[in-house]
C-alpha positions, -999 to +999 in steps of 0.1 A: +065-093-213+060-057-202+082-029-191+065-013-161+072+021-146+068+016-108+064+048-089+075+045-053+095+014-063+120+020-036+094+019-009+079-009+012+052-021-012+068-009-044+100-028-038+081-060-033+061-053-064+093-049-084+105-083-072+071-099-082+072-082-116+107-095-122+096-130-112+068-128-136+091-119-165+084-082-166+110-054-163+102-030-135+116+006-138+116+023-104+107+060-103+113+074-068+125+106-052+140+086-023+124+109+003+110+078+021+122+050-002+156+033+000+182+030-027+192-004-012+157-017-020+162-012-058+174-046-068+152-059-096+155-034-125+167+001-134+159+031-113+153+067-122+153+094-095+127+121-098+096+136-082+060+133-095+056+170-091+083+175-119+064+169-151+094+175-173+113+148-155+084+124-159+083+131-196+120+124-199+116+090-181+087+080-203+107+089-234+138+070-222+121+038-211+089+037-231+070+017-205+040-004-215+023+002-182+024+022-149+021+007-114+016+037-091+025+034-054+042+067-046+022+088-020+023+103+014+002+079+036+003+088+073-031+095+087-019+117+116+001+138+092-028+140+068-050+154+095-025+180+105-012+189+070-040+183+045-024+207+019+007+185+018-015+155+009-036+172-017-005+187-034+018+157-033-007+129-039-032+145-062-011+169-082+017+144-084-007+117-097-022+141-122+012+148-136+019+111-138-014+103-155-010+132-180+026+121-188+014+085-193-013+095-217+010+118-236+035+089-240+007+065-251+012+043-220-025+034-215-025+006-189-024+020-153-025+000-120-032+022-090-025+016-054-056+031-036-067+023+000-097+012+021-093+046+038-115+060+009-145+043+026-142+061+059-162+046+088-193+025+083-205+010+116-209-028+116-204-030+078-179-051+059-166-032+030-170-041-006-163-022-038-198-007-038-196+007-003-200+046-004-167+064-001-167+088+028-130+093+038-122+107+072-089+124+063-069+140+035-050+107+028-082+088+020-097+118+003-067+123-020-068+087-030-105+089-038-097+120-059-071+101-079-096+073-086-119+100-100-092+114-122-085+080-136-121+076-146-122+110-163-090+102-182-105+069-194-136+087-206-115+114-224-084+094-235-090+057-231-067+052-202-076+018-188-069+012-151-072-013-123-077+003-088-068-017-057-083-006-024-064-025+001-064-029+038-035-029+063-003-043+047+021-064+068+049-089+065+080-090+044+096-109+016+103-144+030+136-145+012+148-114+031+157-094+001+133-065+008+111-055+038+094-028+057+116+001+069+100+035+074+115+066+089+099+072+113+081+039+117+044+042+123+028+009+113+016-013+141+035-045+134+070-031+129+065-006+158+054-036+179+085-056+170+107-026+178+091-026+212+097-063+215+134-061+208+139-029+229+148-005+200+119+017+212+106+020+247+072+005+240+041+004+218+013+029+225-023+016+219-041+045+204-076+043+219-091+016+241-127+028+241-138+019+206-170-001+201-152-034+196-150-065+218-117-054+235-120-016+229-092-014+203-094-007+166-100-036+142-082-039+109-080-064+081-044-074+073-029-086+040+006-099+035+027-076+012+036-106-010+000-115-015-008-079-022+018-074-049+008-107-065-026-091-070-010-061-087+007-084-112-026-101-119-041-066-123-014-058-149-022-091-167-059-082-166-053-049-185-028-064-209-055-090-218-078-062-229-102-064-200-121-034-188-111-010-160-120-024-126-119-017-088-108-045-064-106-046-027-077-066-013-083-080+021-089-113+038-123-106+054-109-112+088-104-084+113-078-083+141-079-058+170-047-042+182-048-064+213-052-095+191-021-085+171-002-081+203-013-116+214-002-131+181+032-114+184+037-129+218+030-163+204+053-159+174+083-142+191+079-158+225+085-123+240+063-098+257+052-066+240+058-036+263+029-013+257+009+016+272-025+029+265-031+063+250-060+084+235-075+079+201-058+094+171-079+118+150-089+102+117-088+066+128-119+044+120-132+019+144-133-011+121-121-017+085-126-052+071-131-063+035-162-082+026-153-086-010-144-117-030-142-099-064-104-102-066-106-139-060-135-146-084-124-123-112-086-120-110-080-155-096-062-140-066-056-164-037-036-150-008-014-177+007+006-159+034-020-136+049-024-152+083-015-132+113+012-156+125+028-158+091+028-120+086+044-114+120+069-143+115+080-128+081+082-093+096+101-106+126+127-123+103+132-091+083+134-071+115+162-092+129+182-098+097+173-069+072+178-032+073+185-006+046+215+017+050+207+042+022 
């Protein structure tokens, strides 16, 4: 079994990954600066506080724990912020990842699982996205993730660093056991914002743009359950540890839901209305992002089991009502 350094392990996806790694018999070591992550979410292995921009701290953690692999989630990821503050994204995401990659190679930790994004593709009208779709990101978030993918390829050529890259679509849902869940500050993701509107903890949901070229005028996204997503990351780790070559995988269901369709699904699951208003488009938002790939299924053996919209909303609703981090 492997010891895995999980950057961003106190965040939404990272904490679920730590639980999945522990369930698979691995030891997750969380590395997080807790700027957006939660100490309460670190439940499945040891934690080290530190920032990816601090190379000396990274070297210290690698020397202490001697991980067999890295699972890299830590990043700034808000599209609006990326449009307004591109320098922040290039500095934090790219420079931090470069430090991490160099520290891993220096420590002889040569298996690297990277959390990328479908935002690297940008907008391709009426095209479902597979791993060969040209990458044309619309904002500094997607561009920074694409740059990290290129760094990984260069470090494989120069040093033999093997990697699995996951470009995934909108992540939703929560651990059905209620141990970890989604809790951002501030919250910007559609489903948790919608549920806050449902229970009255925020005045309402704003639909950002109703004039897109879609059947109901709102953006369409492919959603994947966070537990299915992290299961794929564990399979990606197994892929590398079995000596298989570096590979890129999309993670999505191939089914797109518009914002209005998500609202309708919430109404059915919660039996409550979703207070909402209509607003202008946000800069950097694509019209439609849907995966057309089955590579993860055919090569990794990944079979998502919870990625239906009713299940994702139901799990998120349970967490929303019963879970919350305090620190």
